[in-house]
C-alpha positions as CSV (number, residue, x, y, z in Angstrom):
1,M,96.4,111.1,113.3
2,Y,96.5,109.6,109.7
3,K,100.0,109.0,109.3
4,K,99.7,105.2,110.7
5,Y,98.4,104.4,107.1
6,Y,101.4,105.6,105.4
7,K,104.3,104.1,107.3
8,K,105.8,102.5,104.1
9,F,106.0,105.9,102.4
10,L,106.8,107.8,105.6
11,D,109.8,105.7,106.1
12,A,111.1,105.7,102.9
13,N,111.2,109.5,102.9
14,I,112.6,110.3,106.4
15,G,113.4,114.1,106.8
16,I,111.4,115.1,103.5
17,Q,108.5,117.3,103.9
18,H,106.3,116.4,100.9
19,Y,104.0,119.1,99.9
20,A,103.2,117.8,96.3
21,S,100.1,115.4,97.3
22,H,98.1,117.1,94.7
23,S,100.6,115.9,92.3
24,H,101.6,112.3,93.5
25,H,99.9,111.6,96.6
26,Y,101.4,109.3,99.1
27,W,100.0,105.8,99.2
28,P,98.6,104.1,102.0
29,D,100.3,101.0,103.2
30,V,97.2,98.8,102.3
31,T,98.1,99.5,98.3
32,R,101.3,97.4,99.0
33,E,99.3,94.3,99.9
34,A,96.8,95.3,97.1
35,M,99.7,94.8,94.6
36,L,100.6,91.4,96.0
37,E,96.9,90.4,95.9
38,Y,96.6,91.2,92.3
39,W,100.1,89.0,91.6
40,D,98.3,86.3,93.9
41,D,95.2,86.5,91.8
42,S,96.8,86.2,88.5
43,A,99.0,83.4,89.5
44,R,96.0,81.6,90.9
45,L,93.2,82.4,88.3
46,V,95.4,82.6,85.2
47,D,93.1,83.3,82.3
48,D,90.1,83.0,84.9
49,K,91.1,86.4,86.5
50,W,89.1,88.5,83.8
51,N,86.3,86.9,85.2
52,H,87.1,87.5,88.8
53,I,87.9,91.2,88.0
54,F,84.7,92.1,86.1
55,S,82.3,90.0,88.4
56,N,84.0,91.1,91.6
57,K,86.5,93.6,91.8
58,I,85.2,96.2,89.1
59,P,81.8,96.0,90.5
60,E,83.0,96.9,94.2
61,T,85.2,99.4,93.0
62,Q,82.1,101.0,91.2
63,K,80.0,100.9,94.4
64,L,82.7,102.6,96.4
65,I,83.0,105.5,93.8
66,A,79.5,105.9,93.5
67,N,78.8,106.2,97.0
68,I,81.5,109.0,97.3
69,L,79.9,110.9,94.3
70,Q,76.1,110.0,95.4
71,L,75.7,108.5,91.8
72,S,72.6,106.3,91.6
73,N,73.8,103.5,89.3
74,P,77.4,102.3,89.8
75,S,77.3,100.4,86.4
76,Q,77.7,103.8,84.8
77,I,81.1,103.9,85.7
78,V,84.1,102.6,83.5
79,F,87.9,102.4,83.9
80,A,91.1,103.1,82.1
81,P,94.6,103.5,82.8
82,N,94.5,107.3,82.1
83,T,91.9,110.0,81.5
84,H,93.4,110.8,78.1
85,E,92.1,107.9,76.9
86,F,88.8,108.7,77.6
87,I,89.0,112.3,76.4
88,Y,89.8,110.9,72.8
89,R,87.2,108.5,73.1
90,L,84.6,111.1,73.9
91,L,86.0,113.1,71.2
92,S,85.6,110.0,68.7
93,C,81.8,110.0,69.2
94,F,81.3,113.1,66.6
95,D,81.0,113.0,63.1
96,V,84.3,112.5,61.4
97,R,83.1,114.8,58.6
98,K,82.1,117.8,60.8
99,K,84.2,120.3,62.8
100,I,83.6,119.7,66.5
101,N,82.6,122.8,68.2
102,V,84.0,122.9,71.7
103,L,83.5,125.4,74.9
104,T,86.2,125.0,77.4
105,T,88.4,127.2,79.7
106,D,92.2,128.4,79.4
107,S,93.1,126.5,82.5
108,E,92.3,122.8,81.7
109,F,94.8,120.2,82.2
110,Y,97.0,119.1,79.5
111,S,95.4,115.6,78.8
112,F,92.7,117.8,77.3
113,D,94.3,121.1,76.3
114,R,97.1,119.5,74.3
115,Q,94.7,117.3,72.3
116,I,92.2,119.9,71.3
117,N,95.1,122.2,70.6
118,R,96.5,119.6,68.3
119,M,93.1,118.9,66.6
120,S,92.6,122.5,66.2
121,E,95.8,123.0,64.3
122,D,94.1,120.6,61.7
123,A,91.1,122.4,61.6
124,L,89.3,119.4,63.4
125,I,88.1,121.3,66.2
126,D,86.9,124.9,66.5
127,V,87.6,125.6,70.4
128,E,86.4,128.7,72.4
129,K,88.3,129.1,75.8
130,I,87.0,131.1,78.4
131,A,89.4,132.8,80.8
132,T,89.0,131.8,84.2
133,F,90.2,135.0,85.6
134,P,89.1,136.9,87.1
135,F,87.6,134.2,89.0
136,D,84.8,135.8,90.8
137,D,82.9,136.2,87.7
138,F,83.8,133.2,85.7
139,E,80.9,131.1,86.3
140,D,78.8,134.0,85.0
141,R,80.9,134.5,81.9
142,F,81.0,131.1,81.0
143,I,77.0,130.6,81.4
144,E,76.8,133.6,79.3
145,R,78.9,131.9,76.7
146,I,76.7,128.7,77.0
147,K,73.8,130.7,76.3
148,S,75.2,132.3,73.3
149,K,75.3,129.4,71.0
150,S,75.1,125.6,70.8
151,Y,78.3,123.5,71.1
152,D,79.2,119.7,70.4
153,M,81.1,119.4,73.8
154,I,81.5,121.7,76.6
155,F,84.4,120.8,79.2
156,F,85.6,122.2,82.2
157,S,87.1,121.2,85.5
158,H,85.5,121.1,89.0
159,V,88.7,122.2,90.4
160,F,91.2,123.9,88.1
161,F,95.1,122.3,88.4
162,N,96.6,125.6,88.0
163,S,94.8,127.6,90.8
164,G,93.0,125.5,93.2
165,M,89.9,127.4,92.2
166,V,86.7,125.4,92.4
167,V,83.4,125.9,90.6
168,K,80.6,126.4,93.2
169,N,77.7,125.8,91.1
170,L,77.9,122.9,89.0
171,K,74.1,122.4,88.6
172,K,73.9,126.0,87.6
173,I,76.3,125.8,84.4
174,I,74.5,122.2,83.7
175,D,71.2,123.7,83.6
176,A,72.2,126.6,81.4
177,V,72.9,123.9,78.6
178,K,69.7,123.9,76.6
179,D,70.6,121.6,73.6
180,S,70.1,118.1,74.9
181,Q,72.6,117.2,72.2
182,T,75.6,118.9,73.7
183,M,78.0,116.5,75.3
184,I,79.2,117.9,78.8
185,V,82.1,116.6,80.6
186,I,83.3,117.6,84.0
187,D,87.1,116.9,84.6
188,G,87.0,116.0,88.4
189,Y,90.3,114.9,88.9
190,H,91.4,117.7,91.6
191,G,88.0,117.4,93.3
192,F,87.3,113.6,93.7
193,M,88.3,112.4,97.2
194,A,89.3,116.2,98.1
195,L,86.1,118.1,98.2
196,P,82.7,116.5,99.2
197,T,80.9,116.2,96.1
198,N,77.4,115.2,95.0
199,L,76.6,114.5,91.3
200,S,73.0,113.0,92.1
201,E,71.2,116.0,90.6
202,I,73.3,116.3,87.3
203,E,74.3,112.5,86.7
204,S,71.8,112.1,83.9
205,R,73.5,114.8,81.9
206,V,77.3,114.9,82.6
207,F,80.5,112.9,82.1
208,Y,82.6,113.1,84.8
209,L,86.2,112.2,84.8
210,S,88.7,111.4,87.7
211,G,91.1,108.8,88.9
212,S,93.3,107.4,91.7
213,Y,96.7,109.4,91.1
214,K,95.8,112.1,93.2
215,Y,93.6,112.3,96.4
216,A,92.3,108.8,95.9
217,Q,95.6,107.7,96.7
218,G,96.0,104.6,94.7
219,G,98.6,105.9,92.3
220,E,98.8,106.0,88.5
221,G,97.1,103.7,86.1
222,C,93.5,103.7,87.3
223,C,91.1,106.3,86.0
224,F,87.4,106.5,85.6
225,L,84.5,107.9,83.9
226,H,80.7,108.3,84.7
227,V,78.8,107.8,81.7
228,P,75.2,109.3,81.9
229,Q,72.7,106.5,81.8
230,N,70.9,105.7,78.5
231,S,73.5,107.3,76.5
232,S,73.2,106.6,72.8
233,Y,77.1,107.6,71.9
234,R,78.9,105.2,69.6
235,P,82.6,106.4,70.2
236,I,84.8,105.4,67.1
237,Y,88.0,104.8,69.5
238,T,86.3,101.6,71.1
239,G,88.0,98.4,72.4
240,W,87.2,94.8,73.2
241,F,86.2,95.3,76.8
242,A,83.0,97.1,75.2
243,G,82.1,94.0,73.5
244,L,82.5,91.5,76.6
245,D,79.0,90.5,76.1
246,E,79.3,89.5,72.4
247,L,82.7,87.9,72.2
248,S,81.2,84.5,71.3
249,N,79.0,86.2,68.4
250,I,80.5,86.5,65.1
251,S,79.4,89.9,63.7
252,N,80.5,92.7,61.5
253,T,78.1,94.9,63.3
254,V,79.5,96.9,66.2
255,S,77.2,97.1,69.0
256,Y,77.7,99.1,72.4
257,P,76.4,97.8,76.1
258,N,74.0,99.9,77.9
259,S,76.2,100.7,80.8
260,G,79.5,102.6,81.6
261,L,81.2,99.6,79.3
262,R,80.1,101.9,76.2
263,F,83.1,103.9,76.8
264,A,85.5,100.6,77.9
265,G,88.9,100.4,75.8
266,S,91.1,97.3,75.7
267,T,93.6,95.1,78.2
268,M,94.9,97.3,81.0
269,D,97.0,96.4,84.0
270,F,94.2,96.0,87.0
271,A,96.8,96.2,89.7
272,A,96.1,100.2,89.6
273,L,92.2,99.1,90.4
274,Y,93.3,96.8,92.9
275,R,95.1,99.7,94.8
276,L,92.6,102.4,94.6
277,N,89.9,99.5,95.5
278,A,92.1,98.7,98.6
279,V,92.4,102.7,99.6
280,L,88.3,103.2,99.2
281,N,87.6,100.1,101.4
282,L,90.3,101.2,104.1
283,F,88.5,104.5,104.4
284,Q,85.3,103.2,104.6
285,S,86.0,100.7,107.1
286,E,87.9,103.6,109.1
287,N,84.8,105.9,108.6
288,L,87.6,108.5,107.2
289,S,85.0,110.3,104.8
290,V,85.9,113.0,102.1
291,E,84.2,115.4,104.6
292,K,86.7,114.5,107.4
293,I,89.6,114.6,104.7
294,H,88.7,117.8,103.5
295,T,88.3,119.6,107.1
296,H,91.8,118.1,108.0
297,I,93.4,119.9,104.7
298,Q,91.4,123.2,105.4
299,Q,92.9,123.1,109.1
300,L,96.2,122.6,107.7
301,Q,96.0,125.2,105.0
302,H,94.9,127.5,107.6
303,N,97.8,127.0,109.6
304,F,99.8,127.1,106.9
305,R,98.8,130.9,105.9
306,D,99.3,131.8,109.6
307,H,102.7,130.4,109.5
308,L,103.4,132.8,106.2
309,L,103.2,135.9,108.3
310,S,106.1,134.8,110.7
311,I,108.9,134.0,108.0
312,D,108.6,137.6,106.3
313,H,109.1,136.3,102.6
314,H,108.8,138.3,99.6
315,Y,106.9,135.6,97.4
316,L,105.7,133.1,100.1
317,T,103.2,135.4,101.1
318,E,99.1,135.3,101.2
319,K,98.8,138.2,98.9
320,N,100.3,135.9,96.1
321,I,98.0,133.0,96.9
322,I,95.4,132.4,94.1
323,S,92.0,132.4,95.9
324,V,88.7,133.7,96.0
325,D,87.2,131.6,99.1
326,Y,89.3,129.4,101.0
327,N,86.1,127.8,102.1
328,H,85.7,126.6,98.5
329,H,88.9,125.9,97.4
330,G,91.0,122.8,96.4
331,H,93.9,120.9,98.5
332,F,96.5,122.8,97.4
333,L,97.6,126.4,97.2
334,T,99.0,128.3,94.6
335,F,101.5,131.3,94.8
336,A,101.8,133.3,91.6
337,M,105.5,134.4,90.7
338,P,106.5,137.1,88.9
339,S,107.8,134.7,86.0
340,P,108.3,131.0,85.5
341,I,112.0,131.0,86.3
342,H,111.0,132.7,89.9
343,A,108.8,129.5,90.3
344,K,111.4,127.3,89.3
345,N,114.2,128.9,91.4
346,L,111.9,129.1,94.5
347,H,111.0,125.3,93.9
348,D,114.6,124.1,93.6
349,E,115.8,126.2,96.7
350,L,112.7,124.5,98.8
351,K,113.7,121.1,97.3
352,G,117.4,121.7,98.7
353,H,115.9,121.7,102.1
354,K,113.9,118.7,101.4
355,I,110.9,120.5,101.0
356,I,108.8,119.3,98.2
357,T,106.7,121.3,95.9
358,D,106.1,121.7,92.2
359,F,105.4,124.5,89.8
360,R,103.5,125.0,86.4
361,G,104.6,127.9,84.6
362,N,104.9,130.9,87.0
363,K,102.8,129.1,89.7
364,L,104.5,127.3,92.6
365,R,102.0,124.7,94.3
366,F,101.9,123.6,98.1
367,G,99.5,120.7,98.5
368,F,98.6,119.2,101.6
369,G,97.7,115.6,102.6
370,I,96.3,113.8,105.7
371,Y,99.6,112.1,106.3
372,Q,100.8,115.7,107.6
373,N,99.9,116.5,111.3
374,D,100.9,120.0,110.9
375,V,102.2,122.7,108.7
376,I,105.5,123.1,106.8
377,D,108.3,125.1,108.9
378,L,110.1,127.6,106.8
379,S,111.3,129.7,109.7
380,A,114.9,128.1,110.1
381,M,115.3,128.3,106.5
382,K,117.4,131.3,104.8
383,L,115.4,131.6,101.9
384,T,117.4,134.2,99.4
385,A,114.1,136.3,98.8
386,K,113.2,137.4,102.4
387,K,112.4,140.7,102.4
388,S,115.1,141.7,105.3
């Protein structure tokens, strides 16, 4: 019922079954119109486009995001081309003369994990990683570690990229952090626009990261950070957007605005923000809520699991799906393979049948999008690992 929004992507991929929406979601047709709108605005306004973007496009997009996440102050949302820029800006808030104590997990995306691993090599960071598996007691173990000492930063995902597992009780984890000086960061990239998310009870305490590349469906180049109101952090890694209100003042003193712009960088291509804005406006006008999207995906996943029973495959079987509770799960299903080569070989075989998945290490991922009406049909394939 939702394919009508994705005609151009679907027409460009006839015969392909795309099950990697968790990696690169198809874009709705309105994003093409948004790209042209950005070009036209650039031609029409030239230098004055910055005033139009910061006075109109950004505030409108902030409000759309705030409504989805139930945030009370849209101006606390700031944009950047990628989450890594925000991550390094957050890390730059701490005293460079002291080692940063970080608590995180062993299942964070590379934007964060690679950066802290590199900083740890040079003894800039002391990092503790809590294993997410076994997941049934992860939250308890994570909270227990939080209570054991004070940290400069606590960083964890709402939905883990390598499994689809969901942290159910965000507030319980946040409430366990008693040191008011501890920076708490939630990576919401695989949760935003996938799982219904209410941040209202924790918005005064957490930084929340996400972007448009996955389920927000606007493509790469537009990420956002929610900054707790009245934040006093002064990131060293700062850009001229953070000083927009004082460009006419000549001063050697660096000040920061009391809004999300405190964590702004510098010049970026706002075509991506135009695309995100167009998608969120489309869904709002069509009354296509995150709850409706999530329900549709859950039904697809249910049908897919039922279909696995009919193909009698050695690896594509429900027992290999990483999950504790399908009612609290991300929008992709992850199959644990015996090894990375098994995951790659099956991914390549599926691709040969024009079924697009992806893999991370030994984990093969099937993602689901609302441009799918029914589940993948594997029954006609002569996969090499059939039990028979």
